[in-house]
ROLUM-692661 format. One line per field, with one value per atom (N, C-alpha, C, O): residue number from 1; residue in three letters; atom name; x, y, z. Coordinates in steps of 0.05 Angstrom, whole numbers, m for minus. Example, Ala and Ser with C-alpha at 12.3 -4.5 7.8 and 13.67 -1.06 7.14 Angstrom:
ROLUM-692661
pos: [1,1,1,1,2,2,2,2]
code: [ala,ala,ala,ala,ser,ser,ser,ser]
site: [N,CA,C,O,N,CA,C,O]
xx: [264,246,264,285,257,273,258,268]
yy: [m114,m90,m66,m66,m45,m21,1,23]
zz: [156,156,156,169,142,143,157,161]
***
This chain:
ROLUM-692661
pos: [1,1,1,1,2,2,2,2,3,3,3,3,4,4,4,4,5,5,5,5,6,6,6,6,7,7,7,7,8,8,8,8,9,9,9,9,10,10,10,10,11,11,11,11,12,12,12,12,13,13,13,13,14,14,14,14,15,15,15,15,16,16,16,16,17,17,17,17,18,18,18,18,19,19,19,19,20,20,20,20,21,21,21,21,22,22,22,22,23,23,23,23,24,24,24,24,25,25,25,25,26,26,26,26,27,27,27,27,28,28,28,28,29,29,29,29,30,30,30,30,31,31,31,31,32,32,32,32,33,33,33,33,34,34,34,34,35,35,35,35,36,36,36,36,37,37,37,37,38,38,38,38,39,39,39,39,40,40,40,40,41,41,41,41,42,42,42,42,43,43,43,43,44,44,44,44,45,45,45,45,46,46,46,46,47,47,47,47,48,48,48,48,49,49,49,49,50,50,50,50,51,51,51,51,52,52,52,52,53,53,53,53,54,54,54,54,55,55,55,55,56,56,56,56,57,57,57,57,58,58,58,58,59,59,59,59,60,60,60,60,61,61,61,61,62,62,62,62,63,63,63,63,64,64,64,64,65,65,65,65,66,66,66,66,67,67,67,67,68,68,68,68,69,69,69,69,70,70,70,70,71,71,71,71,72,72,72,72,73,73,73,73,74,74,74,74,75,75,75,75,76,76,76,76,77,77,77,77,78,78,78,78,79,79,79,79,80,80,80,80,81,81,81,81,82,82,82,82,83,83,83,83,84,84,84,84,85,85,85,85,86,86,86,86,87,87,87,87,88,88,88,88,89,89,89,89,90,90,90,90,91,91,91,91,92,92,92,92,93,93,93,93,94,94,94,94,95,95,95,95,96,96,96,96,97,97,97,97,98,98,98,98,99,99,99,99,100,100,100,100,101,101,101,101,102,102,102,102,103,103,103,103,104,104,104,104,105,105,105,105,106,106,106,106,107,107,107,107,108,108,108,108,109,109,109,109,110,110,110,110,111,111,111,111,112,112,112,112,113,113,113,113,114,114,114,114,115,115,115,115,116,116,116,116]
code: [met,met,met,met,ile,ile,ile,ile,val,val,val,val,gly,gly,gly,gly,val,val,val,val,gly,gly,gly,gly,ile,ile,ile,ile,asp,asp,asp,asp,val,val,val,val,val,val,val,val,asp,asp,asp,asp,val,val,val,val,thr,thr,thr,thr,arg,arg,arg,arg,phe,phe,phe,phe,gly,gly,gly,gly,ala,ala,ala,ala,ala,ala,ala,ala,leu,leu,leu,leu,ser,ser,ser,ser,arg,arg,arg,arg,thr,thr,thr,thr,pro,pro,pro,pro,arg,arg,arg,arg,leu,leu,leu,leu,leu,leu,leu,leu,asp,asp,asp,asp,arg,arg,arg,arg,leu,leu,leu,leu,phe,phe,phe,phe,thr,thr,thr,thr,ala,ala,ala,ala,gly,gly,gly,gly,glu,glu,glu,glu,arg,arg,arg,arg,ala,ala,ala,ala,leu,leu,leu,leu,pro,pro,pro,pro,leu,leu,leu,leu,asn,asn,asn,asn,ser,ser,ser,ser,gln,gln,gln,gln,ala,ala,ala,ala,ala,ala,ala,ala,arg,arg,arg,arg,phe,phe,phe,phe,ala,ala,ala,ala,ala,ala,ala,ala,lys,lys,lys,lys,glu,glu,glu,glu,ala,ala,ala,ala,leu,leu,leu,leu,ala,ala,ala,ala,lys,lys,lys,lys,ala,ala,ala,ala,leu,leu,leu,leu,gly,gly,gly,gly,ala,ala,ala,ala,pro,pro,pro,pro,ser,ser,ser,ser,gly,gly,gly,gly,met,met,met,met,his,his,his,his,trp,trp,trp,trp,gln,gln,gln,gln,asp,asp,asp,asp,cys,cys,cys,cys,glu,glu,glu,glu,val,val,val,val,val,val,val,val,arg,arg,arg,arg,gly,gly,gly,gly,glu,glu,glu,glu,asp,asp,asp,asp,gly,gly,gly,gly,arg,arg,arg,arg,pro,pro,pro,pro,his,his,his,his,leu,leu,leu,leu,val,val,val,val,val,val,val,val,met,met,met,met,gly,gly,gly,gly,thr,thr,thr,thr,val,val,val,val,gln,gln,gln,gln,ala,ala,ala,ala,arg,arg,arg,arg,val,val,val,val,asp,asp,asp,asp,glu,glu,glu,glu,leu,leu,leu,leu,gly,gly,gly,gly,ile,ile,ile,ile,thr,thr,thr,thr,ser,ser,ser,ser,leu,leu,leu,leu,his,his,his,his,val,val,val,val,ser,ser,ser,ser,leu,leu,leu,leu,ser,ser,ser,ser,his,his,his,his,asp,asp,asp,asp,ala,ala,ala,ala,gly,gly,gly,gly,ile,ile,ile,ile,ala,ala,ala,ala,ser,ser,ser,ser,ala,ala,ala,ala,val,val,val,val,val,val,val,val,val,val,val,val,ala,ala,ala,ala,glu,glu,glu,glu,arg,arg,arg,arg]
site: [N,CA,C,O,N,CA,C,O,N,CA,C,O,N,CA,C,O,N,CA,C,O,N,CA,C,O,N,CA,C,O,N,CA,C,O,N,CA,C,O,N,CA,C,O,N,CA,C,O,N,CA,C,O,N,CA,C,O,N,CA,C,O,N,CA,C,O,N,CA,C,O,N,CA,C,O,N,CA,C,O,N,CA,C,O,N,CA,C,O,N,CA,C,O,N,CA,C,O,N,CA,C,O,N,CA,C,O,N,CA,C,O,N,CA,C,O,N,CA,C,O,N,CA,C,O,N,CA,C,O,N,CA,C,O,N,CA,C,O,N,CA,C,O,N,CA,C,O,N,CA,C,O,N,CA,C,O,N,CA,C,O,N,CA,C,O,N,CA,C,O,N,CA,C,O,N,CA,C,O,N,CA,C,O,N,CA,C,O,N,CA,C,O,N,CA,C,O,N,CA,C,O,N,CA,C,O,N,CA,C,O,N,CA,C,O,N,CA,C,O,N,CA,C,O,N,CA,C,O,N,CA,C,O,N,CA,C,O,N,CA,C,O,N,CA,C,O,N,CA,C,O,N,CA,C,O,N,CA,C,O,N,CA,C,O,N,CA,C,O,N,CA,C,O,N,CA,C,O,N,CA,C,O,N,CA,C,O,N,CA,C,O,N,CA,C,O,N,CA,C,O,N,CA,C,O,N,CA,C,O,N,CA,C,O,N,CA,C,O,N,CA,C,O,N,CA,C,O,N,CA,C,O,N,CA,C,O,N,CA,C,O,N,CA,C,O,N,CA,C,O,N,CA,C,O,N,CA,C,O,N,CA,C,O,N,CA,C,O,N,CA,C,O,N,CA,C,O,N,CA,C,O,N,CA,C,O,N,CA,C,O,N,CA,C,O,N,CA,C,O,N,CA,C,O,N,CA,C,O,N,CA,C,O,N,CA,C,O,N,CA,C,O,N,CA,C,O,N,CA,C,O,N,CA,C,O,N,CA,C,O,N,CA,C,O,N,CA,C,O,N,CA,C,O,N,CA,C,O,N,CA,C,O,N,CA,C,O,N,CA,C,O,N,CA,C,O,N,CA,C,O,N,CA,C,O,N,CA,C,O,N,CA,C,O,N,CA,C,O,N,CA,C,O,N,CA,C,O,N,CA,C,O,N,CA,C,O,N,CA,C,O]
xx: [m1266,m1295,m1292,m1275,m1318,m1323,m1339,m1358,m1334,m1331,m1356,m1375,m1349,m1363,m1357,m1335,m1373,m1367,m1386,m1405,m1372,m1377,m1370,m1348,m1397,m1387,m1393,m1406,m1379,m1393,m1384,m1370,m1395,m1402,m1398,m1413,m1378,m1374,m1377,m1367,m1391,m1391,m1368,m1367,m1351,m1323,m1324,m1308,m1342,m1357,m1363,m1355,m1378,m1395,m1366,m1366,m1347,m1332,m1310,m1300,m1301,m1285,m1293,m1276,m1321,m1336,m1337,m1331,m1343,m1336,m1312,m1310,m1292,m1264,m1262,m1241,m1270,m1259,m1278,m1267,m1303,m1319,m1302,m1296,m1294,m1279,m1245,m1238,m1230,m1205,m1191,m1178,m1204,m1192,m1206,m1201,m1224,m1233,m1212,m1209,m1193,m1174,m1149,m1134,m1151,m1128,m1139,m1126,m1165,m1183,m1185,m1183,m1188,m1197,m1172,m1173,m1154,m1123,m1105,m1103,m1086,m1062,m1043,m1053,m1021,m998,m996,m999,m990,m997,m1021,m1023,m1040,m1062,m1078,m1096,m1062,m1067,m1060,m1074,m1037,m1020,m1026,m1017,m1048,m1062,m1080,m1092,m1094,m1108,m1140,m1145,m1158,m1187,m1195,m1203,m1192,m1208,m1197,m1206,m1176,m1153,m1167,m1180,m1171,m1181,m1207,m1214,m1220,m1254,m1252,m1273,m1241,m1238,m1228,m1235,m1211,m1195,m1212,m1200,m1234,m1257,m1283,m1297,m1286,m1299,m1291,m1306,m1267,m1253,m1254,m1255,m1254,m1260,m1283,m1283,m1301,m1327,m1341,m1358,m1330,m1341,m1318,m1328,m1297,m1286,m1300,m1308,m1308,m1325,m1346,m1349,m1364,m1388,m1380,m1394,m1357,m1350,m1345,m1348,m1338,m1331,m1351,m1344,m1375,m1397,m1403,m1418,m1397,m1393,m1396,m1417,m1380,m1379,m1363,m1344,m1376,m1368,m1334,m1320,m1326,m1304,m1281,m1262,m1279,m1259,m1254,m1269,m1221,m1211,m1200,m1183,m1207,m1202,m1178,m1176,m1163,m1129,m1116,m1092,m1137,m1124,m1132,m1135,m1137,m1128,m1120,m1131,m1097,m1093,m1098,m1095,m1105,m1094,m1072,m1068,m1057,m1034,m1025,m1020,m1023,m1008,m985,m966,m996,m971,m953,m965,m931,m915,m927,m921,m943,m965,m978,m990,m987,m1002,m1028,m1043,m1033,m1062,m1061,m1040,m1085,m1092,m1095,m1106,m1085,m1075,m1087,m1079,m1108,m1104,m1086,m1081,m1077,m1065,m1077,m1086,m1079,m1098,m1076,m1056,m1087,m1075,m1097,m1122,m1084,m1100,m1132,m1132,m1153,m1177,m1193,m1213,m1181,m1190,m1178,m1191,m1156,m1136,m1148,m1146,m1160,m1177,m1201,m1209,m1212,m1236,m1235,m1252,m1207,m1203,m1192,m1197,m1176,m1168,m1199,m1205,m1210,m1236,m1254,m1265,m1257,m1267,m1252,m1263,m1234,m1211,m1208,m1209,m1205,m1205,m1175,m1159,m1163,m1141,m1133,m1110,m1154,m1143,m1167,m1189,m1163,m1176,m1174,m1152,m1190,m1181,m1198,m1219,m1191,m1211,m1207,m1194,m1218,m1215,m1229,m1249,m1219,m1225,m1231,m1224,m1246,m1252,m1267,m1282,m1262,m1268,m1269,m1251,m1297,m1301,m1323,m1340,m1335,m1355,m1359,m1371,m1348,m1348,m1359,m1369,m1357,m1361,m1336,m1322,m1335,m1313,m1325,m1345,m1316,m1322,m1306,m1282,m1314,m1295,m1313,m1337,m1303,m1307,m1292,m1269,m1298,m1278,m1290,m1314,m1275,m1281,m1264,m1239,m1278,m1259,m1264,m1286,m1245,m1240,m1224,m1200,m1238,m1220,m1215,m1202]
yy: [m544,m535,m521,m510,m527,m513,m487,m488,m467,m441,m436,m421,m450,m438,m461,m471,m467,m486,m464,m450,m467,m454,m470,m478,m472,m487,m467,m447,m473,m455,m474,m493,m468,m476,m454,m434,m458,m435,m461,m484,m449,m453,m438,m413,m457,m452,m441,m423,m450,m428,m405,m387,m401,m377,m359,m335,m371,m356,m347,m326,m354,m355,m335,m317,m328,m310,m285,m263,m289,m259,m245,m222,m263,m255,m247,m233,m247,m242,m220,m200,m212,m184,m164,m144,m164,m150,m161,m172,m155,m161,m162,m178,m129,m125,m141,m136,m160,m183,m196,m198,m206,m220,m214,m227,m188,m178,m170,m167,m166,m157,m187,m186,m211,m227,m251,m273,m242,m268,m255,m234,m266,m256,m263,m279,m257,m261,m291,m299,m313,m339,m351,m366,m344,m347,m342,m354,m319,m312,m329,m337,m336,m357,m385,m397,m398,m421,m421,m400,m448,m449,m442,m439,m440,m431,m451,m445,m471,m500,m495,m506,m477,m472,m453,m454,m428,m409,m405,m388,m421,m422,m443,m441,m457,m473,m456,m458,m439,m421,m397,m377,m394,m374,m374,m356,m404,m416,m424,m432,m420,m432,m403,m404,m381,m354,m350,m331,m355,m354,m367,m357,m394,m413,m402,m404,m394,m377,m359,m366,m336,m312,m330,m327,m351,m351,m367,m361,m388,m401,m379,m388,m348,m335,m313,m290,m318,m306,m281,m261,m284,m269,m237,m226,m223,m202,m178,m183,m157,m136,m125,m128,m115,m106,m122,m110,m149,m161,m165,m165,m170,m164,m188,m203,m193,m216,m222,m246,m212,m216,m218,m222,m213,m226,m250,m253,m271,m300,m311,m308,m327,m340,m374,m383,m385,m415,m427,m422,m444,m448,m478,m488,m494,m525,m523,m509,m541,m547,m564,m582,m569,m595,m622,m636,m626,m649,m647,m669,m629,m633,m622,m618,m617,m611,m576,m564,m563,m536,m527,m540,m507,m492,m463,m450,m454,m424,m406,m411,m383,m366,m345,m337,m333,m307,m286,m291,m258,m234,m207,m205,m194,m167,m165,m163,m166,m162,m186,m189,m205,m237,m245,m258,m237,m246,m232,m245,m210,m198,m209,m208,m221,m229,m254,m259,m272,m303,m296,m308,m275,m270,m260,m272,m240,m238,m262,m261,m278,m301,m324,m346,m320,m337,m366,m388,m366,m383,m391,m372,m420,m425,m446,m451,m453,m473,m469,m463,m470,m463,m497,m507,m508,m531,m527,m515,m535,m534,m554,m574,m548,m577,m569,m556,m576,m561,m590,m613,m574,m605,m588,m569,m596,m592,m609,m626,m609,m631,m630,m624,m635,m630,m603,m596,m588,m554,m540,m518,m557,m541,m548,m568,m525,m519,m518,m503,m533,m534,m528,m531,m521,m518,m520,m514,m526,m524,m517,m520,m503,m492,m500,m496,m511,m507,m487,m485,m473,m463,m473,m474,m478,m486,m474,m467,m471,m453,m476,m469]
zz: [3421,3412,3384,3370,3382,3345,3350,3366,3339,3337,3313,3313,3297,3265,3246,3244,3236,3202,3185,3191,3162,3134,3107,3100,3090,3061,3048,3056,3018,3000,2981,2987,2946,2925,2903,2901,2886,2859,2831,2828,2819,2793,2775,2770,2766,2756,2736,2731,2720,2692,2693,2677,2710,2720,2733,2731,2743,2760,2741,2750,2721,2700,2688,2685,2678,2668,2685,2676,2705,2723,2731,2740,2726,2718,2695,2696,2673,2646,2649,2638,2660,2652,2673,2661,2697,2712,2720,2740,2700,2705,2737,2750,2745,2769,2792,2816,2784,2809,2824,2848,2797,2808,2829,2843,2824,2854,2877,2897,2876,2896,2914,2938,2900,2920,2921,2932,2909,2912,2913,2901,2929,2933,2912,2896,2909,2883,2877,2854,2901,2895,2885,2865,2903,2887,2855,2845,2846,2821,2803,2783,2810,2788,2780,2760,2802,2795,2783,2781,2764,2745,2758,2781,2737,2749,2770,2793,2761,2781,2814,2834,2812,2844,2849,2870,2833,2844,2852,2869,2841,2843,2869,2881,2878,2906,2923,2946,2915,2941,2939,2948,2932,2932,2945,2954,2944,2960,2994,3012,2996,3016,3031,3055,3021,3030,3034,3050,3030,3035,3054,3069,3052,3075,3098,3120,3099,3121,3130,3153,3125,3129,3143,3167,3127,3138,3167,3186,3171,3193,3222,3245,3215,3229,3230,3235,3227,3231,3200,3203,3189,3161,3175,3169,3190,3193,3172,3157,3175,3155,3155,3175,3136,3134,3138,3148,3131,3121,3087,3068,3091,3065,3050,3061,3029,3015,3011,3005,3011,3001,3032,3034,3061,3084,3101,3126,3068,3072,3049,3027,3055,3030,3042,3065,3021,3018,3004,2980,3020,3015,3012,3034,2994,3001,3026,3031,3037,3061,3055,3043,3057,3062,3054,3035,3072,3070,3050,3049,3025,3007,3004,2984,3042,3044,3039,3036,3039,3039,3069,3086,3072,3098,3093,3075,3113,3109,3129,3152,3114,3130,3127,3106,3150,3158,3169,3183,3160,3169,3172,3168,3177,3178,3188,3213,3180,3189,3194,3208,3179,3179,3210,3226,3214,3239,3267,3288,3266,3280,3289,3312,3270,3270,3287,3303,3280,3290,3315,3336,3314,3345,3370,3391,3359,3370,3377,3400,3364,3376,3387,3393,3389,3411,3391,3403,3367,3346,3349,3351,3348,3354,3327,3319,3319,3293,3275,3285,3247,3222,3206,3205,3199,3182,3157,3159,3136,3109,3093,3097,3076,3055,3029,3030,3004,2983,2962,2963,2946,2925,2897,2902,2870,2844,2834,2833,2821,2801,2792,2808,2756,2748,2758,2778,2743,2744,2760,2756,2790,2815,2831,2831,2843,2867,2892,2894,2917,2941,2959,2955,2978,2999,3033,3034,3051,3083,3093,3084,3118,3132,3164,3169,3182,3212,3231,3228,3248,3262,3295,3306,3305,3331,3357,3355,3380,3400,3430,3449]
***
């Protein structure tokens, strides 16, 4: 059963400008592994975190670094959740999270589906 669906899009140039203006934003939004990625990939991961928040009902108090988008052995992106995000996942009884990322023509996008 689908509990929630979230989608988000990010203008990559605007996102890069925000990171340049506020360098500490990079540390606040991303895990160490995500910080090492190119801007297009960071923008897509930010979109995934926003989409996940929407799929979870956009509750307050979740921390950006409590979700990491990693590449699985199969090459597909996967969400790894912990801390505040894991608590919300548990509260909703979610057993599976699905994520799809894309970036093209200066736009990064992500869709997240939460199931139980």
